[in-house]
N, C-alpha and C positions, 0 to 999 in steps of 0.2 A: 504494500500500500504506500502510495506517495503522499508526502505531507507538504504543507505550504512553503516551508523553508527547509533547507538541507539540515538533517540531524535534529530538527525541532521535535519536541515531544508531541506525539499524536493527540489531537483533541477528541475526547470521547465523551459522548453524552449517554448516561445510563438512566433509563426510565424503568422504575420498578413499581410493582403493584402493592397495594395494601391488602393484607390477608383478611379473610372473613372475621377472624378473631379481632384484628385491629379495628375493623369497621363496626363490629357489633358486640364484642366481648364485654364491654362495660355495662350493657343492659342487664338489669336485674333478672329478667327472664332467662337470658342466655347463661348467666352465671349459675342459676338454679339448675338448668339443664345439664351444664357441665358437671356440677357437683353430683348430680344424680346419674351420671354416665348415660344420659339419654341417647338413643341411637341417632337422633336427628343432628347431633353435634359430635358424634363419636370420632370423626376424622378431623375436626377443626383444629385441635391443638397440634396434632402431628404435622398437618400441612403448614401451620404457622411456624413451627420449629424448623422444618425443612427450608422454608422460604428465607427465614432470617439467616440460617447457616449459609445458604447460597449467596445471599447479599454480602455477607462477611467475606466469603471466598472471592467474590468478584472484586471487592475493594482491595483485598490483599494482592490479587493477581495483577490488577491494573497498576498498582503501585510498584510491584516487582518488575513489570514490563516497561516502566518509565513513561506511562501515559499521563496526560493531564486530564483527569476524569472529573466530570460533574455529575452528581447523583441527584435525580429529581423524581418526584411522584407526579405523574400526569403533567409533564412539562408542556408549556404552551408556546414556547419560542420556536419560530420556524425560519427566521431570516439569517441566523448565524450559520456559518459553514463549519460543519463537524467532519472530522476524518472518518468517524465511525459512530453509529448509534446502536446501543445495546439495549435489549429489553430483558428484564428479569420477571418472570411470571409464567404465563401460558400463552395460548393463541390469542386470548382476549386482550392481553397486554400488548402484544405485537400489533393487533388490529387497531387499537386505540392510538398507539404511538405512530403508526404508519401515516396517519393523517397529518402529522407534523413534519414529515420528511419529504422533501422535494426530489426531483429527478437528479440522479447521479450520486446521492449520498448513500453509502452502503449501510445496511442494517444487518444485525445478527441477533437471533433470539435464543435465549437460554431458558429452559423449563426448570423453574426453581423448586418445584415439588412434583416430580414426574409421576408419583404414585397417586396424585390427587388431581391432576389437570391434564388436559389434552395438549400435545405439543407438536402438531402436524408441521407447523412452520419453524420449529426450533432446530437449531444445529447442534446444540449441546444441552447438558443437564447438570444437576448438582455435582455429580461424580467427576466431571471433566471440565469444570469451569476454566481453569488456568489454560488447559490445552486448547479449548475452543477460542478463547480470547487471544491467545498467542498466535494461532493460525489466522484469525480474522485480521489482526494487525499486520501480519506478515504477508497477507494477500494470497494465502495458500488454500483458502476455502473456496469451493465451487461457487461461482457467481451466477445468479439467475435473474433475468429481467422479467418481472411479472406484470402482466397487463392490469391496469386499473381502469375504473369506469368513471366517466363524467356524468353528472346528474344535474339537469336544469328543470326548474319549475317556471313556466312562462319565460320571462327574460332574466330570471335570477339563477345564477349558478350556485347550487347547493354544495357540491363537492366535485373536485377533479381527482380525488384520491380514494375511491371506493375499491377496496381490495377483495372483500369477501362477497357482500351482497347488499341489496336494499330490499325491504319489504314494503310494498304499497298496499294499503288496506284501509278500512275504516279505523278511526281513532280508538274505537272499542273493538278489539279483535273478534269478539263474539258476535258483532253485528255484520250484516251483509255488506260486501263491497260491490259497488256498481261503477262501471267505467266503460270506455270504448278503447279497445286495443288496436293499434295499427303497426304492422310489420311486413316488410317485403312487398309493399304495394297493396296489401290486403287489410281489410278493416272488419272488426267484429265487436258487437256490443255484448258484454259479458256480465254475469253475476256469479260471484265466487266468495271465497274467504280471503282473497287478495292475490298478489303476484310477487314471486321472488324473481329478482333480476340481478345478475352478477357476472364477473369475469371468471376465468378458469380456476383461479386459486380458491374460489368459494364453491366450486362445483361438487366437492365431496361432502359438503355440509347440507344446509337446508335444501338447496336445489336438488341434490340427489335423493334426500329423504322424501321430497315431494314428488319424485318420479322422473327427475331430470337425468341427463347423462353426466358421467364423470369425464371431464375434458382433460387432455394433456396439459400439464402445468404450464408449458410454454405457449399454449394456444392464445391467439389474439382475438378470438371470438368471444362474444357475450352470450349468455343463455337466459331465457325467461321460462318460468314454470308457473302455471296457474294453480293455486291451491283450491282443492275441492270445488271444481267448477260445477255450476248447476245448469242442467238442461231440462226444459219442460218436456212434456209428452210429445214425441215425434221430432224433437229438435236435436241438432247435433252441432257441436262446436269444432272448428277447424284449427284455431290458434291457441291451444292450451299449453303448448311448449314449442320452443324453437330456438334457433341460433341467429345471432346478429353478426354479420361479417364486418371486418374493419372498413370504415368509410360509410357504413349504414347506421341507422339508429332505430330504436324502438320508441313508439309514442303511446302514451296513455292519457286519455282525456277523462278527468274526474266527473262523475255524476253524483258525487257526495258533497254535502256541505262540511262534513267533518272527516275528510280524508287525512291520512298521515303517511309520511315516509319515515321508516326506521332505517338508519344508515349504519351499516357495519355493527349491528347490535341495537340494544335498547337505549343507549345513552345519548345518541345523536338523533334528533327527530326534527321534522319539518312539516308544518301543517299544509294541507292541500285543499283548497276551496273548490266548490262546484264550478265546472267550466275550465279549471286550470289544466294546462297541458304539460305533462312530464315528457322530457326528451332525454333518452339515455343512449350514450355511445361510448366508444373507446376513448380514454383519456390520452393526452400526449405527455403524461407524467408516469411512466412505468416505475415500479419499485425495484430497486436493486437489493436483493436479499441473498445473504451468504449462507452456504452450508445446508440448505434445505435438501432433504432426500427426495429425489424424484421418484414417484410411484407410477 
C-alpha cells in the first residue's frame, strides 16, 4: 500500500461497533435477565468479551505496525483521505461504515466475535487480527471492487453508496405496499409486501431469501425481488424479479402516502410520498474491499 509521503506512517481509521451489552446492559430488565441466566441474553456477555478483546488486539497490532490509527464508533467524517479503513464488528458494521468511504479508499473488515455474528464481508477475525492488518497495510490482501447502487427519490439523491440493498415498502411493514414498477421498457402496477433492490454483494442476503439469484460478487448488475406479490383471481405478474444491467435503471412510482426506503438496514431511512419516483442504478463509486473470500 502506498502512502502520501515516503516512509510516512499509514493513516488508518478504525470504526468499531458497540456491543449489545454496551447498548442495553445498564437497563434494569437486562440486568435481571443476566442475573437469572435467561436464554434471551445467554450469549450477550460472551460476545461483549470477545469484541473488547478484538478491539484491544487491533490497537496493539496497529501500534506495532507503526500506523497512525484513529478509533471511532460510527465515525461520520468522509472528506479526509485515509490509507486504510478498518471495521471491527460484523457485516452490519462494515455496511454502516461503507457509506462513509468514497471511491478508491481501501477497506478491510474484521469479525470481532465470529461465534456470534455473520462475517461474509470480513477478511479476518479475532484469532488473526495482527496478520490481517499487517497484510492489509502491506497490500498483500486480495482487492475486490464491489458495485454499489445509487438511489434517487425524484430529484434528490438519497445515496450513491448502497452496498447491500434497499427495501421499498410501506412505513409499516405489515401494511400493503402499492406502486408501479418499470424495468427494461416494461411497466406493471403491483401490490406486495415491498421490493428488495441491490447490487451483487447483497444478493446472498435478503434478495436470495426472497427468491432472488445469488450473483457473482464481481457482477455489475443490480437485482430486484418483489416480496410476497399479490395477484387477484386470473391475474399474473411478469416483473416480480429481474436484473438491471449497467447503464439501465429500475423505476418505482409510489402509490402510498407513507412509503419508506430502508437503506442498507434499518438505521438509514427515507420517506417516500405518493407520486414520488424512485430511480435506482449502478453507482460510479464502487467499494474497494480487501480480503473478502469469493464464493
